[in-house]
VOGU-777797 format. One record per residue (C-alpha): residue number from 1; x, y, z. Coordinates in nm, 4 decimals, always signed. Each point is the difference from the previous one (the first is absolute). Layout:
BEGIN
NUM / X / Y / Z
...
% end
This chain:
BEGIN
1 / +1.7523 / -3.3303 / -3.2653
2 / +0.1877 / -0.3227 / +0.0775
3 / -0.2666 / -0.0961 / +0.2548
4 / -0.2815 / +0.0549 / -0.2511
5 / +0.1813 / -0.2074 / -0.2634
6 / +0.0491 / -0.2852 / +0.2451
7 / -0.3672 / -0.0066 / +0.0932
8 / -0.1088 / +0.0192 / -0.3641
9 / +0.2368 / -0.2839 / -0.0876
10 / -0.1414 / -0.2132 / +0.2819
11 / -0.3539 / +0.0598 / -0.1184
12 / +0.0925 / -0.1068 / -0.3537
13 / +0.1637 / -0.3119 / +0.1395
14 / -0.3068 / -0.0724 / +0.2113
15 / -0.2239 / +0.0327 / -0.3036
16 / +0.2249 / -0.2325 / -0.2006
17 / -0.0055 / -0.2564 / +0.2823
18 / -0.3802 / +0.0004 / +0.0014
19 / -0.0438 / +0.1561 / +0.3446
20 / -0.1789 / +0.3152 / -0.1088
21 / -0.3645 / -0.0493 / +0.0961
22 / -0.2757 / -0.0784 / -0.2439
23 / -0.1621 / +0.3436 / +0.0046
24 / -0.3389 / -0.1447 / -0.0858
25 / -0.0155 / -0.1059 / +0.3666
26 / +0.1166 / +0.3365 / +0.1396
27 / -0.2605 / +0.2803 / -0.0045
28 / +0.1157 / +0.3247 / -0.1582
29 / -0.0478 / +0.2014 / +0.3204
30 / +0.2259 / -0.2400 / +0.1907
31 / +0.2663 / +0.0062 / -0.2720
32 / -0.0046 / +0.3806 / +0.0128
33 / +0.0797 / +0.0090 / +0.3732
34 / +0.2177 / -0.3094 / +0.0476
35 / +0.2823 / -0.1787 / -0.1757
36 / -0.1166 / -0.3589 / -0.0321
37 / +0.2290 / -0.3007 / -0.0460
38 / -0.0502 / -0.3712 / +0.0289
39 / +0.2005 / -0.3192 / +0.0281
40 / -0.1217 / -0.3358 / -0.1316
41 / -0.3394 / +0.1293 / -0.1174
42 / -0.0899 / +0.1286 / +0.3444
43 / -0.2724 / +0.2373 / -0.1237
44 / -0.1778 / -0.2638 / -0.2072
45 / +0.0016 / -0.2400 / +0.2954
46 / -0.1101 / +0.2649 / +0.2492
47 / -0.2803 / +0.1422 / -0.2141
48 / -0.1318 / -0.3371 / -0.1250
49 / +0.0455 / -0.2286 / +0.3014
50 / -0.0560 / +0.2649 / +0.2680
51 / -0.2326 / +0.2635 / -0.1471
52 / -0.1246 / +0.1141 / +0.3420
53 / +0.3527 / +0.0676 / +0.1250
54 / +0.0891 / +0.1681 / -0.3307
55 / -0.3043 / +0.2256 / +0.0437
56 / +0.1095 / +0.0774 / +0.3586
57 / +0.3477 / +0.0993 / -0.1145
58 / -0.1344 / +0.2240 / -0.2761
59 / -0.2428 / +0.1636 / +0.2445
60 / +0.2776 / +0.0763 / +0.2503
61 / +0.2300 / +0.1350 / -0.2708
62 / -0.2775 / +0.2215 / -0.1403
63 / -0.0677 / +0.1457 / +0.3425
64 / +0.3643 / +0.0608 / +0.0873
65 / +0.1911 / +0.3263 / -0.0124
66 / +0.2787 / +0.1476 / +0.2082
67 / +0.0417 / +0.3614 / +0.1006
68 / +0.2688 / +0.2452 / +0.0990
69 / -0.0865 / -0.0441 / +0.3666
70 / +0.0286 / -0.3796 / -0.0375
71 / +0.3544 / +0.0366 / -0.1333
72 / +0.0972 / +0.2520 / +0.2680
73 / -0.1280 / -0.2187 / +0.2846
74 / +0.2908 / -0.1848 / +0.1692
75 / -0.0385 / -0.3761 / -0.0415
76 / -0.0199 / -0.2423 / +0.2897
77 / +0.0194 / -0.3763 / -0.0002
78 / -0.2436 / +0.0083 / -0.2891
79 / -0.0291 / +0.3185 / -0.2006
80 / -0.3234 / +0.1923 / -0.0333
81 / -0.0355 / -0.0648 / -0.3732
82 / +0.0542 / -0.3761 / +0.0317
83 / -0.2467 / -0.0089 / +0.2895
84 / -0.2603 / +0.1831 / -0.2097
85 / +0.0224 / -0.2681 / -0.2674
86 / -0.0042 / -0.2849 / +0.2513
87 / -0.3082 / +0.1406 / +0.1732
88 / -0.1928 / +0.0136 / -0.3266
89 / +0.0709 / -0.3679 / -0.0604
90 / -0.0980 / -0.0831 / +0.3589
91 / -0.3417 / +0.1572 / -0.0589
92 / -0.0429 / -0.2372 / -0.2938
93 / +0.0746 / -0.3076 / +0.2095
94 / +0.3727 / -0.0392 / -0.0599
95 / +0.2049 / -0.0988 / +0.3055
96 / +0.3606 / -0.0118 / +0.1121
97 / +0.0951 / -0.3653 / -0.0275
98 / +0.2663 / -0.2158 / +0.1613
99 / +0.0316 / -0.3463 / -0.1530
100 / +0.1009 / -0.2935 / +0.2187
101 / +0.2117 / -0.2187 / -0.2253
102 / +0.2166 / -0.3036 / +0.0583
103 / +0.1887 / -0.2675 / -0.1886
104 / -0.0420 / -0.3668 / +0.0925
105 / +0.2839 / -0.2411 / -0.0820
106 / -0.0430 / -0.3643 / +0.1116
107 / -0.2500 / +0.1136 / +0.2646
108 / +0.2458 / +0.2591 / +0.1314
109 / -0.1499 / +0.3479 / -0.0071
110 / +0.2055 / +0.3109 / -0.0725
111 / -0.1407 / +0.3508 / +0.0287
112 / +0.0111 / +0.1975 / -0.3262
113 / -0.0984 / +0.3485 / +0.1113
114 / -0.1140 / +0.2644 / -0.2457
115 / -0.0516 / +0.3723 / +0.0514
116 / -0.3358 / +0.1557 / +0.0703
117 / -0.1868 / +0.1302 / -0.3025
118 / -0.1310 / +0.3581 / +0.0325
119 / -0.3343 / -0.0797 / -0.1640
120 / -0.1423 / -0.3422 / -0.0851
121 / -0.3317 / -0.1201 / -0.1370
122 / -0.0854 / -0.3410 / -0.1432
123 / +0.3384 / -0.1031 / -0.1452
124 / +0.1081 / +0.3491 / -0.1052
125 / +0.2896 / +0.1560 / +0.1922
126 / +0.0632 / +0.3743 / -0.0188
127 / +0.2848 / +0.2125 / +0.1344
128 / +0.0170 / +0.3798 / +0.0221
129 / +0.3552 / +0.1380 / -0.0275
130 / -0.0042 / +0.3789 / +0.0160
131 / +0.3280 / +0.0934 / +0.1675
132 / +0.1840 / -0.3004 / +0.1406
133 / +0.3581 / -0.0971 / -0.0677
134 / +0.0182 / -0.1667 / -0.3396
135 / +0.0997 / -0.3482 / +0.1379
136 / -0.3645 / -0.0243 / +0.1095
137 / -0.0700 / -0.0828 / -0.3648
138 / +0.2222 / -0.3078 / +0.0345
139 / -0.1994 / -0.1038 / +0.3060
140 / -0.3339 / +0.0513 / -0.1759
141 / +0.0924 / -0.1825 / -0.3200
142 / +0.1611 / -0.2892 / +0.1864
143 / -0.3092 / -0.0240 / +0.2191
144 / -0.2253 / -0.0078 / -0.3068
145 / +0.2191 / -0.2713 / -0.1540
146 / -0.0113 / -0.2188 / +0.3115
147 / -0.3733 / +0.0413 / +0.0523
148 / -0.0694 / -0.0738 / -0.3657
149 / +0.2196 / -0.3110 / +0.0066
150 / -0.1883 / -0.1125 / +0.3129
151 / -0.3293 / +0.0570 / -0.1860
152 / -0.1127 / +0.2590 / +0.2539
153 / -0.0450 / +0.2851 / -0.2515
154 / -0.0741 / +0.0320 / -0.3700
155 / +0.1430 / +0.3485 / -0.0599
156 / +0.1945 / +0.2712 / +0.1805
157 / -0.0581 / +0.3746 / -0.0339
158 / +0.2308 / +0.2903 / +0.0900
159 / -0.1140 / +0.3624 / +0.0181
160 / +0.2999 / +0.2312 / +0.0108
161 / +0.1049 / +0.3418 / -0.1271
162 / +0.1382 / +0.1028 / -0.3362
163 / +0.3526 / +0.1363 / -0.0113
164 / -0.1350 / +0.3202 / -0.1579
165 / -0.1433 / +0.1048 / +0.3382
166 / +0.3517 / +0.0907 / +0.1132
167 / -0.0431 / +0.3349 / -0.1775
168 / -0.2980 / +0.0801 / +0.2243
169 / +0.1858 / -0.1039 / +0.3138
170 / +0.2991 / +0.2143 / -0.0960
171 / -0.2196 / +0.3035 / -0.0620
172 / -0.1559 / -0.0415 / +0.3455
173 / +0.3404 / -0.0316 / +0.1670
174 / -0.0630 / -0.3647 / +0.0895
175 / +0.2302 / -0.1544 / -0.2584
176 / +0.2472 / -0.1527 / +0.2486
177 / -0.2853 / -0.1879 / +0.1706
178 / -0.0910 / -0.1681 / -0.3297
179 / +0.3449 / -0.0860 / -0.1298
180 / +0.1248 / -0.2319 / -0.2718
181 / +0.0390 / -0.2929 / +0.2417
182 / -0.3687 / +0.0020 / +0.0946
183 / -0.2916 / -0.1778 / -0.1673
184 / -0.0847 / +0.1325 / -0.3467
185 / -0.0530 / -0.1538 / -0.3423
186 / +0.3594 / +0.0310 / -0.1216
187 / +0.1020 / -0.2243 / +0.2906
188 / -0.2814 / -0.2517 / -0.0405
189 / -0.0059 / -0.0719 / -0.3734
190 / +0.3548 / -0.1433 / -0.0295
191 / -0.0813 / -0.2379 / +0.2841
192 / -0.3262 / -0.1039 / -0.1602
193 / +0.1551 / -0.0457 / -0.3439
194 / +0.2900 / -0.1889 / +0.1577
195 / -0.2402 / -0.2652 / +0.1228
196 / -0.0041 / +0.0801 / +0.3738
197 / -0.3675 / -0.0938 / +0.0135
198 / +0.0686 / -0.3422 / -0.1512
199 / -0.3085 / -0.1536 / -0.1561
200 / -0.2477 / +0.2149 / +0.1893
201 / -0.2117 / +0.2294 / -0.2199
202 / +0.0525 / +0.3589 / +0.1166
203 / -0.1770 / +0.3275 / -0.0761
204 / +0.1602 / +0.3362 / +0.0799
205 / -0.1659 / +0.3409 / +0.0203
206 / +0.2309 / +0.3016 / +0.0156
207 / -0.1570 / +0.3193 / +0.1363
208 / +0.0543 / +0.2820 / -0.2492
209 / +0.0177 / +0.3750 / +0.0478
210 / -0.3582 / +0.0218 / -0.1297
211 / -0.1091 / -0.1320 / +0.3422
212 / +0.1512 / +0.3039 / +0.1755
213 / -0.2250 / +0.2796 / +0.1288
214 / +0.1364 / +0.3279 / +0.1371
215 / -0.1771 / +0.1016 / +0.3190
216 / +0.2205 / +0.2858 / +0.1180
% end
């Protein structure tokens, strides 16, 4: 019960801080299958300034589901579910992107490396975090902040899993593989609300249990 109260309290705080999305931009079918949050009007910017990329994201999310066999499959360097999402974006022309950045001070150049972005298309950066260690959120948000400050991107997007999925993992005997210190919404939202993304507009989609399909 304490966990539920904490999450509910955070959602109320998020709403009061103006980070709950304008639902006029979020189709009902997407809202039914994903928890959607934004930072600094990310959805308005994404849907208005980048309608093609917004349409791509909605198309991938509509076509996504995960199954029992997906959860039971041991993960490698990149888990099966994250790879499924990445591959859908690749088919739509999104690419993994490494930015070459540097700082010049009095003609002296200093490398300012950033991390690769999982999926990138025309100034929109997107990361898929299904089951990494939760510090990966710090990396993603810091990367978005740097790239935004360098005028390389206009908005960052994170697709991750809702904390409610832990019940499914526990029932399948896979709970320890998807523990509290891995990437899920309860770990991301405090970072986002704490300003880890800086001035970069951010949109977050949390995969809900409604995306789960039993196949055995």
